[in-house]
KOLVOLUM-594044 format. One record per residue (C-alpha): x, y, z; chain; residue number from 1. Coordinates in steps of 0.05 Angstrom, whole numbers, plus 32768, in hexadecimal, padded with zeros to 4 digits. Example, Ala and Ser with C-alpha at 12.3 -4.5 7.8 and 13.67 -1.06 7.14 Angstrom:
2
      u      v      w   chain   resi
   80F6   7FA6   809C       A      1
   8111   7FEB   808F       A      2
! end
This chain:
634
      u      v      w   chain   resi
   7D3E   809E   7FA9       A      1
   7D4E   80A2   7FF4       A      2
   7D72   8064   7FEE       A      3
   7D9F   8080   7FBC       A      4
   7DB4   80C4   7FE7       A      5
   7DF4   80BF   7FF9       A      6
   7E10   80E1   803E       A      7
   7E0C   8132   8034       A      8
   7DCE   812E   800F       A      9
   7DED   8126   7FCB       A     10
   7DAA   810D   7FA2       A     11
   7DC3   80E3   7F65       A     12
   7DAB   80F7   7F2A       A     13
   7D6C   80E6   7F0E       A     14
   7D80   80D4   7EC2       A     15
   7DBB   80A5   7EDF       A     16
   7D83   807F   7F04       A     17
   7D5F   8074   7ED0       A     18
   7D98   804F   7EAA       A     19
   7DA7   801F   7EEA       A     20
   7D77   7FF3   7ECA       A     21
   7D8D   7FEF   7E8B       A     22
   7DDC   7FE3   7EA5       A     23
   7DD5   7F90   7EA2       A     24
   7DC1   7F8F   7E57       A     25
   7DF5   7FC6   7E46       A     26
   7E35   7FA4   7E6A       A     27
   7E3B   7F6C   7E42       A     28
   7E48   7F96   7E06       A     29
   7E8A   7FB7   7E27       A     30
   7E64   7FFD   7E30       A     31
   7E3E   8013   7E70       A     32
   7DFA   802F   7E69       A     33
   7E0E   805F   7E9F       A     34
   7E53   8083   7EC2       A     35
   7E6A   8067   7EFB       A     36
   7E5A   8099   7F35       A     37
   7EA1   8090   7F50       A     38
   7EBB   80AD   7F0C       A     39
   7EA7   80ED   7F1F       A     40
   7ECE   8128   7F42       A     41
   7EAA   811E   7F7E       A     42
   7EC3   80DB   7F8F       A     43
   7F03   80D5   7FB3       A     44
   7F30   8096   7FD2       A     45
   7F26   8083   800F       A     46
   7F58   8048   801C       A     47
   7F5F   7FFE   8023       A     48
   7F52   8000   8072       A     49
   7F14   8021   8065       A     50
   7F02   7FEB   802D       A     51
   7F19   7FB6   8061       A     52
   7EDE   7FD1   8097       A     53
   7EAD   7FA8   8068       A     54
   7ED6   7F79   803E       A     55
   7F02   7F5F   806F       A     56
   7F03   7F18   804D       A     57
   7F19   7F3A   8006       A     58
   7F4B   7F62   8026       A     59
   7F68   7F26   804F       A     60
   7F79   7EF9   8013       A     61
   7F8C   7F37   7FE7       A     62
   7FC6   7F57   8014       A     63
   7FF2   7F17   7FFE       A     64
   7FDD   7F1B   7FB5       A     65
   801A   7F3E   7F8D       A     66
   7FEC   7F74   7F87       A     67
   7FE4   7F7D   7FCD       A     68
   8033   7F76   7FE1       A     69
   8041   7FA5   7FA7       A     70
   8069   7FE0   7FCA       A     71
   8071   7FF1   8010       A     72
   80A9   8014   8040       A     73
   80E9   7FFC   8041       A     74
   80E6   7FBE   8082       A     75
   8108   7F77   808A       A     76
   80BE   7F5E   8084       A     77
   80B6   7F82   8041       A     78
   80F3   7F6E   802C       A     79
   80FE   7F27   8000       A     80
   8145   7F32   7FF8       A     81
   818B   7F0B   8016       A     82
   81BD   7F38   802F       A     83
   8203   7F30   8045       A     84
   8228   7F02   8020       A     85
   8219   7EFC   7FD4       A     86
   81F0   7F43   7FD2       A     87
   822A   7F68   7FB0       A     88
   8220   7F88   7F71       A     89
   824D   7F9F   7F3C       A     90
   824B   7FCA   7F03       A     91
   8281   7FB9   7ED2       A     92
   8272   7FF1   7EA5       A     93
   8275   802B   7ED6       A     94
   829E   8007   7F06       A     95
   8271   800F   7F45       A     96
   8265   7FDB   7F7F       A     97
   821F   7FDB   7FA0       A     98
   820B   7FBE   7FE5       A     99
   81D3   7FBC   8001       A    100
   81D0   7FB2   8052       A    101
   81A2   7FC4   8093       A    102
   81B2   7FF6   80C9       A    103
   8185   7FE1   80FC       A    104
   8142   7FE0   80DD       A    105
   8158   8010   80A0       A    106
   816A   7FF2   805E       A    107
   81A4   8019   803D       A    108
   81CE   8011   7FF4       A    109
   8211   8023   7FF8       A    110
   8235   8038   7FB0       A    111
   827E   8035   7FB5       A    112
   82B9   8030   7F84       A    113
   8303   8008   7F96       A    114
   8346   8012   7F75       A    115
   837C   7FE3   7F95       A    116
   834B   7FD0   7FC9       A    117
   8349   8013   7FE2       A    118
   82FF   803E   7FDD       A    119
   8306   807C   7FB6       A    120
   82B4   808F   7FB5       A    121
   827E   8077   7FE4       A    122
   8235   8091   7FDF       A    123
   8202   8071   8010       A    124
   81B7   807F   8008       A    125
   817E   806E   802E       A    126
   8145   8042   8010       A    127
   80FE   8057   8025       A    128
   80D6   8026   7FFB       A    129
   80D7   7FE2   7FD8       A    130
   80A8   7FD8   7FA4       A    131
   809A   7F90   7F84       A    132
   806F   7F55   7FAA       A    133
   80B5   7F29   7FA8       A    134
   8094   7F00   7F7F       A    135
   80C4   7F12   7F4F       A    136
   80F5   7F50   7F63       A    137
   80FB   7F76   7F9A       A    138
   810A   7FC2   7F7F       A    139
   811E   7FF9   7FAB       A    140
   8104   804D   7FB5       A    141
   8128   808A   7FD5       A    142
   80F9   80BC   7FE6       A    143
   8113   8104   7FE7       A    144
   80EF   8144   7FE5       A    145
   80B2   8122   7FC6       A    146
   80CF   80FE   7F91       A    147
   80E0   80B3   7F8E       A    148
   811F   809C   7F72       A    149
   8130   8056   7F5E       A    150
   8171   803B   7F7E       A    151
   819D   8013   7F48       A    152
   8197   7FD0   7F62       A    153
   8162   7FA0   7F68       A    154
   8159   7F59   7F81       A    155
   8139   7F1D   7F5C       A    156
   8116   7EF6   7F85       A    157
   8114   7EB6   7F55       A    158
   8158   7EB0   7F54       A    159
   8161   7EC8   7F94       A    160
   819B   7EFE   7F76       A    161
   81A9   7F41   7F7C       A    162
   81BA   7F68   7F44       A    163
   81BC   7FAF   7F15       A    164
   8170   7FBF   7F14       A    165
   8148   7FBD   7ED3       A    166
   8160   7FE9   7E9F       A    167
   819D   8000   7EC5       A    168
   81C3   7FCA   7EA4       A    169
   81EF   7FD5   7E65       A    170
   8214   8016   7E75       A    171
   81CE   8033   7E86       A    172
   81D6   8037   7ECB       A    173
   81B3   807B   7EE8       A    174
   81CC   806D   7F2B       A    175
   819C   808E   7F5D       A    176
   817E   80C3   7F34       A    177
   8147   809D   7F08       A    178
   810A   80BB   7F25       A    179
   80C3   8092   7F25       A    180
   8092   80B9   7F0A       A    181
   8041   80B7   7F1A       A    182
   8039   8084   7EE2       A    183
   8067   8055   7EF7       A    184
   804A   8059   7F46       A    185
   8004   8055   7F20       A    186
   8010   800E   7F19       A    187
   803A   7FF6   7F53       A    188
   800B   8018   7F86       A    189
   7FD7   8036   7FA1       A    190
   7FB7   8075   7F81       A    191
   7FEC   80AB   7F8B       A    192
   7FE6   80FA   7F9A       A    193
   8016   8121   7F73       A    194
   802B   8168   7F6D       A    195
   7FFE   818E   7F38       A    196
   8039   81B2   7F20       A    197
   8069   8171   7F14       A    198
   804B   812C   7F10       A    199
   808A   810C   7F26       A    200
   8088   812D   7F6C       A    201
   805C   8103   7F9F       A    202
   8036   8128   7FDD       A    203
   8013   80DF   7FF2       A    204
   8032   809C   7FEB       A    205
   8011   805F   7FF2       A    206
   801C   8019   800D       A    207
   800A   7FEE   7FD9       A    208
   7FDB   7FDD   7FA3       A    209
   7F95   7FE4   7FC6       A    210
   7F45   7FD9   7FB7       A    211
   7F3D   8010   7F93       A    212
   7F6A   800E   7F5F       A    213
   7F42   7FD9   7F3B       A    214
   7EF9   7FEF   7F5A       A    215
   7F07   803E   7F58       A    216
   7F01   806E   7F8F       A    217
   7ED5   805E   7FC6       A    218
   7EB8   8098   7FE9       A    219
   7E73   8097   7FD0       A    220
   7E69   8052   7FDB       A    221
   7E7F   804B   8027       A    222
   7E57   808E   802E       A    223
   7E1A   806B   800F       A    224
   7E22   802A   802B       A    225
   7E33   803E   806E       A    226
   7DEC   8073   8067       A    227
   7DC4   8037   8063       A    228
   7DC2   8035   801A       A    229
   7DAB   7FEA   7FEB       A    230
   7DBA   7FEC   7F9E       A    231
   7D80   7FDC   7F76       A    232
   7D95   7F97   7F57       A    233
   7DD9   7F81   7F55       A    234
   7DF5   7FC2   7F34       A    235
   7E17   7FF5   7F63       A    236
   7E26   8034   7F3E       A    237
   7E54   804A   7F7D       A    238
   7E85   801B   7F6E       A    239
   7EA7   7FF5   7F37       A    240
   7EA7   7FAE   7F39       A    241
   7ED1   7F91   7EFE       A    242
   7EAD   7F54   7EF5       A    243
   7E68   7F83   7EDD       A    244
   7E94   7FA4   7EA9       A    245
   7E96   7F92   7E66       A    246
   7ED0   7F6D   7E43       A    247
   7EEE   7FA9   7E29       A    248
   7EEA   7FD5   7E68       A    249
   7F03   7F98   7E92       A    250
   7F44   7F8F   7E5D       A    251
   7F47   7FE1   7E6D       A    252
   7F52   7FD2   7EB3       A    253
   7F82   7F9C   7EB6       A    254
   7FB2   7FBE   7E7D       A    255
   7FAF   7FFC   7EA4       A    256
   7FEB   7FD8   7EC2       A    257
   7FFB   7F94   7EA8       A    258
   8011   7FAD   7E62       A    259
   8050   7FCE   7E65       A    260
   8056   7FFC   7E25       A    261
   805E   8049   7E13       A    262
   802A   8065   7E40       A    263
   8014   80AE   7E17       A    264
   7FE0   80D1   7E3E       A    265
   7FAC   80FE   7E16       A    266
   7FB6   8146   7E1A       A    267
   7FA6   8165   7E63       A    268
   7FA0   8121   7E7D       A    269
   7FC3   8100   7EB5       A    270
   7FCA   80B6   7EC5       A    271
   7FAA   80C2   7F0B       A    272
   7F65   80DA   7ED7       A    273
   7F58   8089   7EC8       A    274
   7F25   806B   7EF4       A    275
   7F11   801E   7EED       A    276
   7ED0   801C   7EC0       A    277
   7EEC   8053   7E92       A    278
   7F06   8049   7E4A       A    279
   7F4D   804A   7E50       A    280
   7F64   8072   7E11       A    281
   7F3C   80A7   7E2C       A    282
   7F7B   80B2   7E60       A    283
   7FAD   809F   7E3E       A    284
   7FC2   8065   7E03       A    285
   7FF3   802C   7E02       A    286
   802B   8024   7DCB       A    287
   805A   7FEB   7DBD       A    288
   8089   7FD6   7D84       A    289
   8069   7FB1   7D48       A    290
   8098   7F80   7D37       A    291
   80A3   7F59   7CF7       A    292
   80B6   7F0A   7CF4       A    293
   80B2   7EF2   7D42       A    294
   8084   7F07   7D73       A    295
   8099   7EDC   7DB0       A    296
   80BE   7F18   7DCB       A    297
   8096   7F36   7E08       A    298
   80A3   7F60   7E49       A    299
   8097   7F4C   7E90       A    300
   8057   7F71   7E99       A    301
   8034   7F65   7E4B       A    302
   7FFF   7F33   7E67       A    303
   7FC8   7F5F   7E4F       A    304
   7FE7   7F62   7E03       A    305
   7FFD   7F1E   7DFE       A    306
   7FB7   7F05   7E15       A    307
   7F94   7F2D   7DE0       A    308
   7FC9   7F10   7DA9       A    309
   7FA4   7EC5   7DBB       A    310
   7F74   7EA2   7D96       A    311
   7F4C   7E94   7DD6       A    312
   7F44   7EE0   7DE4       A    313
   7F36   7EE9   7D97       A    314
   7EFB   7EB3   7D96       A    315
   7EE0   7EC8   7DD1       A    316
   7EDA   7F18   7DD2       A    317
   7EE5   7F2B   7D86       A    318
   7EBF   7EF2   7D65       A    319
   7E91   7EE1   7D9F       A    320
   7E9B   7E95   7D96       A    321
   7EAD   7E80   7DDD       A    322
   7E9C   7E92   7E21       A    323
   7EBA   7ED3   7E36       A    324
   7F06   7ED7   7E42       A    325
   7F23   7F0C   7E70       A    326
   7F56   7F15   7EA1       A    327
   7F27   7EFE   7EDD       A    328
   7F12   7EC5   7EB9       A    329
   7F53   7EAB   7EDB       A    330
   7F68   7ED8   7F0B       A    331
   7F41   7EE4   7F40       A    332
   7F68   7F2A   7F54       A    333
   7F57   7F1F   7FAA       A    334
   7F81   7ED9   7FA6       A    335
   7FC6   7ED2   7FA0       A    336
   7FE0   7EAE   7F5D       A    337
   800B   7E85   7F88       A    338
   7FC8   7E6A   7FAD       A    339
   7FA8   7E5F   7F73       A    340
   7FA4   7E16   7F61       A    341
   7FBA   7DFD   7F24       A    342
   7F6D   7DDB   7F1E       A    343
   7F57   7E21   7F1E       A    344
   7F7D   7E37   7EDC       A    345
   7F67   7DF6   7EBD       A    346
   7F23   7DF7   7EC9       A    347
   7F20   7E42   7EAA       A    348
   7F3F   7E19   7E6C       A    349
   7F11   7DE3   7E6E       A    350
   7ED7   7E13   7E6E       A    351
   7EE1   7E18   7E21       A    352
   7F0E   7DE2   7E0C       A    353
   7EF5   7DAD   7E3A       A    354
   7F1C   7D79   7E61       A    355
   7F33   7D50   7E22       A    356
   7F80   7D65   7E1C       A    357
   7F9E   7D47   7DDE       A    358
   7FEC   7D46   7E00       A    359
   8011   7D03   7E0B       A    360
   8002   7CEE   7E56       A    361
   8046   7CEB   7E5F       A    362
   8050   7D3B   7E4E       A    363
   8017   7D4F   7E7B       A    364
   802B   7D23   7EB5       A    365
   806E   7D47   7EB5       A    366
   804F   7D8A   7EAF       A    367
   8017   7D77   7EE3       A    368
   7FDB   7D72   7EB5       A    369
   7FE0   7DC8   7EAD       A    370
   7FBF   7DE4   7E77       A    371
   7FE8   7E27   7E87       A    372
   802D   7DFB   7E7E       A    373
   8026   7DEE   7E3E       A    374
   8002   7E23   7E21       A    375
   8017   7E5F   7E4C       A    376
   8061   7E4E   7E57       A    377
   8098   7E76   7E83       A    378
   80CA   7E95   7E69       A    379
   80FD   7ECE   7E76       A    380
   80E3   7F16   7E65       A    381
   810A   7F42   7E30       A    382
   8107   7F80   7E69       A    383
   8118   7F65   7EA6       A    384
   8157   7F3E   7EBC       A    385
   8148   7EF9   7EE6       A    386
   8105   7EF5   7EE1       A    387
   80D2   7EB8   7EBE       A    388
   8089   7ED0   7EAF       A    389
   8052   7EA7   7E8C       A    390
   8047   7EBF   7E43       A    391
   7FFC   7ECF   7E45       A    392
   7FF8   7EBF   7DF9       A    393
   7FD0   7E83   7DFD       A    394
   7FE6   7E51   7DC5       A    395
   800E   7E1A   7DAF       A    396
   804C   7E2F   7DC1       A    397
   8084   7DF2   7DAE       A    398
   80A4   7E12   7D71       A    399
   80AC   7E58   7D93       A    400
   80DB   7E66   7DC3       A    401
   80BF   7EA4   7DF6       A    402
   80E9   7ED9   7E00       A    403
   810D   7EDB   7DC4       A    404
   8107   7F10   7D88       A    405
   8135   7EEA   7D57       A    406
   8135   7F14   7D0E       A    407
   80FE   7F3F   7D25       A    408
   80FC   7F85   7D0D       A    409
   80D5   7FC4   7D27       A    410
   809F   7FDC   7CF5       A    411
   8088   800B   7D20       A    412
   8057   801D   7D60       A    413
   800F   8006   7D66       A    414
   7FD9   8017   7D9B       A    415
   7FC5   7FD9   7DCA       A    416
   7F88   7FFB   7DE2       A    417
   7F71   802A   7DB0       A    418
   7F6C   8008   7D69       A    419
   7F61   8047   7D46       A    420
   7F97   8079   7D65       A    421
   7F92   80BE   7D46       A    422
   7FD2   80DD   7D28       A    423
   7FE5   810A   7D63       A    424
   7FDF   80D1   7D93       A    425
   8008   80AC   7D63       A    426
   8040   80E3   7D5A       A    427
   8042   80E7   7DA3       A    428
   804A   809D   7DAE       A    429
   8083   809C   7D74       A    430
   80A8   80D6   7D8D       A    431
   80A5   80C3   7DDF       A    432
   80B3   807D   7DCE       A    433
   80FB   8092   7DB1       A    434
   810F   80BC   7DEF       A    435
   80F6   808A   7E1E       A    436
   8100   8042   7E07       A    437
   8127   803F   7DC1       A    438
   813F   806D   7D9E       A    439
   813F   8051   7D58       A    440
   813A   8074   7D16       A    441
   80FC   8051   7D05       A    442
   80D0   8077   7D3B       A    443
   80ED   80BA   7D27       A    444
   80DE   80A7   7CDD       A    445
   8097   8091   7CEA       A    446
   808D   80D0   7D1E       A    447
   80A6   80FD   7CE2       A    448
   8079   80DF   7CB0       A    449
   803C   80EB   7CDE       A    450
   8051   8130   7CE7       A    451
   8055   813D   7C99       A    452
   800A   812A   7C97       A    453
   7FF5   8152   7CD2       A    454
   8000   8197   7CEE       A    455
   8017   81A1   7D3A       A    456
   803F   81D8   7D52       A    457
   804F   81B6   7D93       A    458
   805C   8173   7D74       A    459
   808C   8193   7D3D       A    460
   80B7   81AD   7D71       A    461
   80BA   8177   7D9C       A    462
   80D4   814F   7D5D       A    463
   80FE   8189   7D4D       A    464
   811F   817E   7D96       A    465
   8130   8138   7D8F       A    466
   8155   814F   7D46       A    467
   8175   8188   7D66       A    468
   8156   81B5   7D33       A    469
   8159   81FA   7D5A       A    470
   8146   8225   7D22       A    471
   810F   81FA   7D18       A    472
   80F8   8201   7D5F       A    473
   8101   8250   7D5F       A    474
   80D6   825B   7D1F       A    475
   80A0   822D   7D3C       A    476
   809D   824B   7D7C       A    477
   8076   828C   7D68       A    478
   8041   8260   7D54       A    479
   8031   823F   7D95       A    480
   8004   8254   7DCB       A    481
   801F   8262   7E06       A    482
   7FEB   8254   7E30       A    483
   7FD1   8215   7E1C       A    484
   8015   81F1   7E11       A    485
   8037   81C4   7E45       A    486
   8073   81D3   7E67       A    487
   809D   81A0   7E44       A    488
   808B   81C3   7E02       A    489
   809E   8208   7E26       A    490
   80E2   81E2   7E3B       A    491
   80F0   81C9   7DF4       A    492
   80EA   8211   7DDA       A    493
   8114   8229   7E11       A    494
   8146   81FA   7DF9       A    495
   8147   820B   7DB2       A    496
   8152   8259   7DBE       A    497
   8189   8245   7DE6       A    498
   81AC   8216   7DB2       A    499
   81A7   8252   7D85       A    500
   81C8   827E   7DB4       A    501
   818C   82AA   7DBC       A    502
   8191   82A0   7E0A       A    503
   8161   82E4   7E21       A    504
   8120   82BA   7DF8       A    505
   8141   827B   7E1B       A    506
   8131   8297   7E60       A    507
   80EC   82AB   7E54       A    508
   80DB   826C   7E33       A    509
   80F7   8249   7E73       A    510
   80D2   827A   7EA2       A    511
   8090   8265   7E78       A    512
   80A1   8216   7E82       A    513
   80AD   8227   7ED8       A    514
   806E   8246   7ED7       A    515
   8047   820D   7EC3       A    516
   8079   81DD   7EE7       A    517
   809C   8203   7F24       A    518
   80B7   81C9   7F3E       A    519
   80DA   81AD   7F01       A    520
   8128   81B4   7F18       A    521
   8144   819A   7EDB       A    522
   8121   81DA   7EBF       A    523
   8140   8208   7EF0       A    524
   818A   81E6   7EEA       A    525
   817E   81FF   7E9C       A    526
   8165   8244   7EA5       A    527
   819D   824F   7ED7       A    528
   81C9   8235   7EA4       A    529
   81AC   826D   7E70       A    530
   81B0   82A0   7EA8       A    531
   81F6   8291   7EB0       A    532
   8208   82A3   7E65       A    533
   81DF   82DE   7E66       A    534
   8212   82F3   7EA0       A    535
   81D7   82F3   7ECF       A    536
   81F7   82D0   7F10       A    537
   81D2   82E2   7F46       A    538
   818F   82C5   7F29       A    539
   81B4   828F   7F0E       A    540
   81C9   8280   7F56       A    541
   8182   8287   7F6F       A    542
   8164   8260   7F3D       A    543
   8197   8223   7F3F       A    544
   8198   8228   7F90       A    545
   8151   8222   7F84       A    546
   814C   81E0   7F5A       A    547
   8181   81C2   7F97       A    548
   814C   81D5   7FCA       A    549
   811E   81A4   7FA0       A    550
   814E   8171   7F8F       A    551
   8191   817B   7FC0       A    552
   81B1   813B   7F93       A    553
   81A8   815C   7F53       A    554
   81ED   8158   7F32       A    555
   81E6   818B   7EFD       A    556
   81D2   81C2   7F20       A    557
   8206   81B1   7F52       A    558
   8241   81BF   7F25       A    559
   821A   81FE   7EFE       A    560
   8217   8216   7F42       A    561
   825A   8209   7F51       A    562
   826B   8231   7F08       A    563
   8240   8267   7F25       A    564
   826A   8273   7F5D       A    565
   82AE   8272   7F3A       A    566
   828C   82AB   7F0B       A    567
   827F   82D5   7F4A       A    568
   82C2   82C4   7F5D       A    569
   82AB   8295   7FA1       A    570
   82E0   826B   7F95       A    571
   82D8   8245   7FDC       A    572
   8288   8238   7FD3       A    573
   829E   821E   7F90       A    574
   82C2   81E8   7FAA       A    575
   8292   81D3   7FD8       A    576
   825E   81D1   7FA5       A    577
   828B   81A5   7F75       A    578
   829A   8177   7FB6       A    579
   8256   816A   7FBE       A    580
   8243   8158   7F71       A    581
   827F   8127   7F6B       A    582
   8270   810E   7FAA       A    583
   8230   80F3   7F8A       A    584
   824F   80E7   7F47       A    585
   829F   80DE   7F43       A    586
   8297   80DC   7EF5       A    587
   826A   8116   7EE4       A    588
   8293   813B   7EAB       A    589
   8273   8182   7EB4       A    590
   828D   817F   7EF8       A    591
   82CC   8168   7EF4       A    592
   82D5   819F   7EBC       A    593
   82BE   81D5   7EE6       A    594
   82F2   81B4   7F20       A    595
   832E   81C1   7EEB       A    596
   8315   8207   7EE3       A    597
   8314   8214   7F27       A    598
   835C   81F6   7F37       A    599
   8377   8228   7EFA       A    600
   834F   8262   7F1A       A    601
   837E   8253   7F5A       A    602
   83BD   823D   7F2F       A    603
   83C3   8204   7F4B       A    604
   83E4   81E4   7F17       A    605
   83E6   8198   7F39       A    606
   83A0   8199   7F4A       A    607
   8385   81B2   7F00       A    608
   83B6   8175   7EE7       A    609
   839B   8145   7F0F       A    610
   8356   8154   7EFC       A    611
   8364   8153   7EAE       A    612
   8381   810B   7EB9       A    613
   833A   80FB   7EE1       A    614
   8317   811E   7EA5       A    615
   8346   80F8   7E71       A    616
   833D   80B3   7E92       A    617
   82F2   80BB   7E8B       A    618
   82EE   80DC   7E46       A    619
   8337   80D7   7E24       A    620
   831E   80FD   7DEB       A    621
   8304   813D   7E15       A    622
   830E   817F   7DF6       A    623
   8319   81AC   7E34       A    624
   8348   8172   7E50       A    625
   8372   816F   7E12       A    626
   837B   81B8   7E12       A    627
   8384   81C4   7E56       A    628
   83BB   8192   7E56       A    629
   83DA   81BC   7E22       A    630
   83D7   81F5   7E41       A    631
   83F9   81DD   7E80       A    632
   842B   81BC   7E57       A    633
   844B   81FE   7E40       A    634
! end
């Protein structure tokens, strides 16, 4: 028993030890006979440097993989981008130019707008991190007050070009305001440490995907081995070796990140709760659209879903008619794909199909006798421009064109990692997919149909919030257990009461939401807005100031604080906040409307008219602009 002791004298449970001898029999079924010890709360992350002390050979090659180079501080060494001539990006929809540049060893991105070659707006932001290995892209992040924000331009390394970042195209440029949360960071980096009251706020950020993302937290393993421990047999329960897992848990581990969809957390779970070897659906389910017709469209990170569509995969894992096929059949996670020879991949194919290829020799020569070239062709991804990736749906692709949906129609959503999801999870999937990805009626109709079969007040309120049914929210709010609901549920109820003009009740629900999530600056801003409508300017000022302490560039709070100062007769302070707000976003309509109001309070007709014209250029049908213009002309 001594050999299974960890440093500190914590003896492993005898029942766990009894199960170790059965693990080899059970792992082929996809289920584990024992829980890995590093799944427990006592295990913590030790970092890649600690792993490298014993596994220097693996670390030496891993650091050159896409995962090893996934994330780091913004430096000339980390950046794969070209600078200078050709690096200027223009957003023709919003009329902004973007220019990346180095100042000494610090990277910046400058946003500006020109009229007749005169700069009428300029904003410069320091870049703190670069995300992406450089095999496909380099995207750029700013770290402010614990929050990570994505910059609006990306360098696409395959084409050697700068352009708007993925998702920022076609009028969707959120400029410097898109927050990167733990869901995103959990795939592009080592396990982050986040604020318990706001999963978007980081207390610690790593410098790239590390060993423990695939092997689990290593503290127990380090303690056991450094204390002279040696496992009985070839199985060590203090650390996860993915090759020991059954195919289901292997696929769960890989599709934690290599499957881009709508990740729907189970109630009470956080993304950090998943550890290698666990059943992924116990923490969250991944939903993708189900299409009729052409199935060739795929996102860049949909490797897992596409692989599971393959006849090879089904024959291997579902029917058991072929040797086991998972991601690590072809990929060695410790070695870069760029350094893996074609012969290595071909050998994986030959394990099932032999070496007899029926393709014409001229075609084989043209493709370097590469199985992947024919059966996993490269094509553009739907979600990321200027990028080509291999389609991991193994098959004959001659008659299909990957990356084109044709006339496919969305039928609904399906869970990739749970073939039998419960109704509540499906409802959450439809409601959140509508909010985060595509605002299509089919998703809301599906949610409504499922809600008609299942009673859940919080989800009904979520649906009512999406449809603007404030009466429904007010009616259902009394049925909620306020101790158990989440902060977002409380926020939606607060907005429902505000929509009905019931500001006192709205304020109470905002206070509840903020007790559960005190650093949510959006909640503070909306609460401040309600307090203004209640006439409580002093508390509103305090609440909005708190929002700006958390996020000094939050334009909504800046504009609302200016309004509070105008209501309090502090016109100079109002002007100060409006200048800060419009310096960040010269097109922000609430701030322009407040600038009109400030000019009128100062009886400055000329300034008011200038702001009215500015507003009409942005929004020709703006009601306030039309009414003020009539008043000024009288």
